[in-house]
C-alpha positions in Angstrom: 0.0 0.0 0.0 1.1 3.7 -0.7 2.1 5.8 2.4 -1.2 8.0 1.4 -3.3 5.2 2.7 -1.7 5.2 6.1 -1.3 7.6 8.9 1.3 7.5 11.7 1.0 11.0 13.1 1.4 10.6 16.7 0.2 12.8 19.5 3.1 14.6 20.9 2.9 14.3 24.8 1.3 11.7 27.3 -0.8 14.6 28.7 -2.2 15.3 25.4 -3.1 11.9 24.8 -4.7 11.4 28.0 -6.7 14.7 27.4 -8.1 13.4 24.0 -8.7 9.9 25.4 -10.7 11.5 28.4 -12.8 13.3 25.9 -13.8 10.4 23.8 -14.4 8.5 26.9 -17.1 10.8 27.9 -18.7 10.7 24.7 -18.6 7.0 24.4 -21.5 4.4 24.9 -18.9 1.6 25.3 -15.4 1.0 25.3 -13.7 -2.0 23.8 -10.1 -2.7 25.0 -7.5 -4.5 22.9 -4.2 -5.4 24.9 -1.2 -6.9 23.9 2.3 -7.8 25.7 3.3 -4.1 25.4 0.7 -3.3 28.2 2.4 -5.7 30.7 5.8 -4.6 29.5 4.8 -0.8 30.1 4.1 -1.7 33.9 7.8 -1.7 34.6 11.0 -3.6 35.0 9.3 -6.1 37.3 7.3 -7.4 34.6 10.2 -7.7 32.0 10.9 -11.0 30.2 14.5 -10.2 29.9 17.2 -8.3 32.0 17.8 -8.1 35.6 14.4 -9.3 36.5 14.8 -12.4 34.1 18.4 -13.2 35.4 17.0 -13.0 39.2 14.2 -15.5 38.7 16.0 -17.8 36.2 19.4 -17.5 36.4 20.2 -21.1 36.9 18.3 -22.0 33.8 20.4 -19.4 32.0 23.6 -20.7 33.3 22.8 -24.3 32.1 21.0 -23.7 29.0 22.2 -20.3 27.8 19.1 -18.5 26.8 18.4 -14.9 28.1 14.7 -14.5 27.8 11.5 -16.2 28.4 10.5 -16.7 24.8 13.7 -18.6 24.3 13.3 -20.6 27.5 9.8 -21.6 26.5 10.8 -23.0 23.2 14.1 -24.7 24.4 14.1 -28.4 23.5 14.4 -29.9 27.1 15.3 -33.6 27.4 13.0 -34.8 29.8 9.6 -33.9 31.1 11.3 -33.2 34.6 13.3 -30.5 33.0 10.5 -29.2 30.8 8.2 -28.7 33.9 11.0 -27.3 36.3 11.1 -24.2 33.7 7.5 -24.0 33.0 6.4 -24.3 36.5 8.4 -21.6 37.6 7.4 -19.4 34.8 3.7 -20.0 35.6 4.2 -19.5 39.1 5.8 -16.2 38.7 3.9 -14.9 35.8 0.2 -16.0 36.7 0.3 -16.5 40.6 3.0 -14.9 42.5 3.9 -11.7 40.8 2.6 -8.2 41.2 -0.7 -6.7 39.6 0.6 -4.2 37.1 -0.7 -0.4 38.2 -1.6 0.1 34.4 -4.2 -3.0 34.8 -5.3 -1.4 38.1 -5.7 2.0 36.8 -7.5 0.7 33.6 -10.1 -1.1 35.8 -10.7 2.2 37.7 -11.2 4.0 34.2 -13.8 1.5 33.0 -15.8 1.4 36.3 -19.3 2.0 35.7 -18.8 1.9 32.0 -20.0 -0.7 29.5 -16.7 -2.4 28.4 -15.2 -5.5 27.2 -11.6 -6.4 26.9 -10.0 -8.5 24.2 -6.5 -9.7 24.9 -3.6 -12.0 23.5 -1.8 -11.8 27.1 -1.8 -15.1 28.9 -0.7 -13.6 32.6 -4.3 -12.9 33.7 -3.4 -9.4 34.9 -6.9 -8.2 33.9 -8.7 -10.7 36.3 -6.2 -10.2 38.9 -6.6 -6.5 38.8 -10.5 -6.8 39.5 -11.9 -7.0 35.8 -15.1 -8.6 35.7 -14.2 -12.3 34.0 -17.3 -12.1 32.0 -16.0 -9.1 30.3 -12.6 -10.7 29.2 -11.7 -12.8 26.2 -8.2 -14.3 26.5 -7.7 -15.5 22.9 -4.3 -17.3 23.2 -5.0 -19.0 26.3 -4.1 -18.8 30.0 -1.0 -19.8 32.0 -3.3 -20.9 34.8 -4.6 -23.9 32.7 -3.2 -27.3 31.8 -4.6 -29.3 28.7 -3.6 -32.6 27.0 -0.7 -32.4 24.8 -2.2 -34.5 22.1 -5.0 -33.3 22.6 -7.3 -36.2 23.1 -10.3 -34.1 24.3 -11.2 -30.3 24.4 -11.1 -29.7 28.1 -8.5 -27.8 30.2 -7.6 -27.7 33.9 -7.0 -25.2 36.5 -3.2 -25.9 37.5 -2.5 -24.0 40.8 -1.9 -26.6 43.1 0.2 -28.7 40.7 2.2 -25.9 39.7 2.9 -24.9 43.5 3.8 -28.5 44.0 6.5 -28.5 41.2 8.1 -25.1 42.3 8.4 -26.3 46.0 9.8 -29.6 44.9 12.3 -28.8 42.1 16.0 -29.4 42.5 18.8 -29.1 40.3 16.4 -27.7 37.6 14.2 -31.0 37.7 10.9 -32.0 39.2 10.3 -35.2 40.9 8.8 -37.8 38.3 5.6 -38.3 40.0 4.8 -34.5 39.8 4.9 -34.4 35.8 1.3 -34.1 35.0 -0.5 -36.3 32.9 -3.8 -36.4 31.0 -6.4 -37.9 33.0 -8.2 -39.4 29.7 -5.3 -40.8 27.7 -2.3 -40.8 30.1 -0.2 -38.6 27.7 1.7 -35.6 29.0 -0.3 -32.5 30.0 1.2 -29.1 28.5 0.1 -25.5 28.8 -3.0 -24.0 27.3 -1.2 -21.7 25.0 -1.7 -21.1 21.5 1.7 -21.9 20.1 0.5 -24.5 17.3 -2.6 -26.4 16.2 -2.9 -28.3 19.3 -4.3 -25.3 21.5 -7.4 -26.4 23.1 -10.3 -24.1 22.8 -12.6 -25.2 25.5 -16.0 -24.2 26.5 -15.0 -21.4 28.5 -13.0 -20.3 25.6 -15.9 -20.4 23.4 -18.3 -18.6 25.9 -16.0 -15.8 26.0 -15.8 -15.6 22.2 -19.6 -15.5 22.0 -19.7 -12.6 24.6 -17.2 -10.8 22.7 -19.1 -11.2 19.5 -22.4 -10.1 21.2 -20.9 -6.9 22.5 -19.5 -6.2 19.2 -22.7 -6.7 17.5 -24.7 -4.6 20.2 -22.4 -1.4 19.7 -22.0 -2.0 16.0 -23.6 1.5 15.5 -22.9 3.3 18.9 -20.3 5.8 20.0 -17.6 3.1 20.9 -14.0 3.9 21.9 -11.9 1.4 20.6 -8.6 1.5 22.9 -5.6 -0.8 21.6 -2.7 -0.9 24.1 0.7 -2.4 23.5 -0.4 -4.5 20.6 2.5 -5.1 18.1 2.7 -6.7 14.5 3.2 -10.6 15.8 -0.7 -11.3 15.4 -2.4 -8.3 14.1 -5.4 -10.4 13.0 -6.6 -11.0 16.4 -7.0 -7.2 17.6 -5.5 -4.6 15.4 -7.0 -5.5 12.1 -10.5 -6.1 13.6 -10.3 -2.7 15.2 -9.5 -0.9 12.1 -12.2 -2.7 10.4 -15.0 -2.0 13.0 -13.9 1.5 13.4 -14.1 1.9 9.6 -17.6 0.5 9.4 -19.1 2.5 12.3 -18.7 6.3 11.8 -19.6 7.0 15.5 -16.4 4.9 16.6 -13.1 6.3 17.7 -9.8 4.4 17.8 -7.0 5.0 20.2 -3.6 3.4 19.6 -0.9 3.4 22.5 2.2 1.6 21.6 6.0 1.9 22.0 7.0 2.4 18.2 5.1 1.1 15.1 2.1 3.5 15.6 0.1 3.4 12.4 -3.5 3.2 11.3 -5.4 3.3 7.9 -5.9 7.0 6.7 -9.4 6.3 6.2 -9.9 6.3 9.9 -7.2 9.0 10.5 -9.8 12.0 11.5 -11.1 9.4 14.3 -7.9 8.1 15.5 -5.4 9.1 18.2 -2.1 7.6 18.1 0.6 7.8 20.7 4.0 6.5 20.4 5.3 6.4 23.9 4.8 5.0 27.4 1.3 3.5 27.6 1.4 3.3 31.3 2.1 7.0 31.7 -1.2 8.0 29.6 -3.2 5.4 31.6 -2.1 6.7 35.1 -3.2 10.3 34.0 -6.7 9.0 32.9 -7.2 7.3 36.3 
């Protein structure tokens, strides 16, 4: 596409971005939040997937296996299930259960309090629910660190994993968990795995489909209303989940407005430019000013 088909003009300051969003919020009938990994990253170094925090939590894995970020650790070809679950149990524990709740999530909850809202997110850390968002207004499209599924999978069900993960974390030694703690599918006996969309084996259980139906109903209900589409921390890895649908829905609804908060890569179609506000910078700073 030619450059004339796009707009990348960014609001200059966080205060100006917050002022624009506040105005549009007051004029809106509903708010649809689309959140990616950049939202958690904007919450500060205690949420970083690399660097000092990563070294502090996973330094022993770094020394043995040589990777330096969670993404690489997640795809490392561990030789045994005992190694695999030593890594994943520790990641799940810190990212899903034991870690702090980001201030940006708490601020967002205060912002939408009393409003008709819905959240569509590719994040799997469950920060929204931990921050107090109504679980009936959340759709985690890519899975949840708090769920196991069959690795085959032989059936379409997921399982809460808090107790199993805690036992693995408490019992692991020398980057191994005891063999008896390796989780197995209660139906076929094969190893369990995380409910994360990394390949075609991802299980979309009834909870996933119920959330998808609620999201679809929200979009259809407000198809012609004054809706603020608030996209935060969404990069280019999976644009078909949040970014492209948001652009399409805003283009089809002349009453809708679109906000994009991201550190880099702020862009939108020119056809919705007059109803868009883009901010290339710290999303958490803008959100804190709104709260």
